[in-house]
N, C-alpha and C positions, 0 to 999 in steps of 0.2 A: 433423466436426471442426476444428474447426482447429489448426494445433500451437500456437498459445498458450497455449488451452484444454488441448489432450495434455500439455501442461510442465507445468502448474498440477495439473492431474491427480495425474498421475506425483509431483510434489513430497510431495504431500497424502496421495497415499497410500506415498509410503519416510518418511513421519513417522509414519503410521498414526492417523494422520487418515483416517474414511472422506469420500469426496468429495463432498459431498453439491450438487453446483453446481448452483444454477438459477439459470435464463433470464428471465430481464426482459423485460417489455415498451422499458425506459430506464432503462440504469444509470447516465449519464455524470459524471449529478452524485451530490453525495451526497443531496443534496432527492429525484429521483428514486430512486434506488433503494431510501431511508427508505418513501416512499410505497406504493414497489411493495410492501416486506416488511411494510409497518404495522407499523414499531418507531421509536422514536429515531432521531432525526439522527445523538447523537452514537454510533450502534452502530453505524455504519459507519466503516471504519475508510481516508480515504482515504491513496492514495500518491501523495505531492508527491516527485516526483526535485528536486533543485536541479543545478545541474552545480559542481563545486569550479575553485574560476577557477586555482590552486595545481598541481592532480592532475589536471585536466581527468577527470576521474574521475566518476560518479552518481553523487549522496548523496543515497538513500530518507530519507525522513521522510513515517508514519506517523501521521495525525494524526485526531480525534474528529471527525466529517463537518461538526458547524455550526460546527467552531474554524480560523484559519491558522495558517501554521508559524510563529512571529516571528522575523525575517531574520536580529536583531544573537544572539539565543540560538540558531538554527543554524549559524551559525557558530559563534561557540564551541562547542558540543558540535563540530562537524567539524569546527576548527581548523586552520580555512581560510576565504576571505573565499569565498561563494557568490555563485554568481550564473544562473538564467535555462539551463536546461536545452529546448535546444529539439529538435525532434521528432526529426530526424535519429539526435542521442545518447540521449535516451532506447530509439530503437528500436536501434542499436545495438548497445550494452550490455547493455540487457534482454530484449531480444526485443520487447518491446509495446508498444502505437504508444501514444501518448495519451490519458487516458478509456479503454483496459484495465488497465494497471497494477497486479497482482499484486505480493503482498509473499513472495510465494514463483515461482521455477520460472523465475528468471533465466535469462538466456544464461550471463551473467560479474554471480558474486553482487555488490553494492554494498551500502557498509557503509549501518547501516538502526541506524535514534532510531524507536523507537514511546513514543508520543504515554500518559503514566501515564492518560490521562483518560478512555482505553479501559479500561484491566479497573477502572471501576464493573460491567462491566455481566458478565453470566455469560456472550454472548453477544457476537460483533460480524462483524458482513460486512465483503468485501472483495472486490474485481475478481478475477475468475476469469482475464483473460487479453483479455477481451474488453469494448465498452462497454455488454454484453445479458446476462454470463454476471457471479455472486457464489455465494462459501461460506461457512458459520458456521461460527466457531472458537470458542474457549475460550481470551480473549486472551492469557493470559501464555502458553500455548500457541504460538499462532501468533504472539509474539515469538518465542519462542526459536528457530520454527523458520523464519523470516525473517532471522535473527542478527542481530536486532535490541535490540539497547541500553535500558533503561526510562530514558523523560527529560522534564524542562517543558519545553518549546518553543512552546505553541500558548497562542492570546489568539481568546478571543474576535469 
């Protein structure tokens, strides 16, 4: 079991969530994950990392799978201009590789925002630290353990 997967499992257990981590053939995209799990693509909680241009910090946006982060809305929430987070920043601040960033188990907890669209479902699925592993969670509980603020920042 990878270090990333172990951190996610430990974070879920600490939060009182049964770590029902599932391996998929490929879950690198929301569409891949939804097909593998036979669920709606918007039930996939994508972890999108931006870099704060002022702070240099990773900022996490958990977005419904079929939607994109609106850069202007995201910057307004973050309170600073945002740029693309490169692989080195993502790895150094979260401990995850792009494609497997989990909402929980980060090396350094980023500021986080949670797409309100995800709360329409009883269960959503999120990356568990690798591009091949996911876990289910109740959306409001996931937002809570991710330390994420519910917000509107996504567009189709």
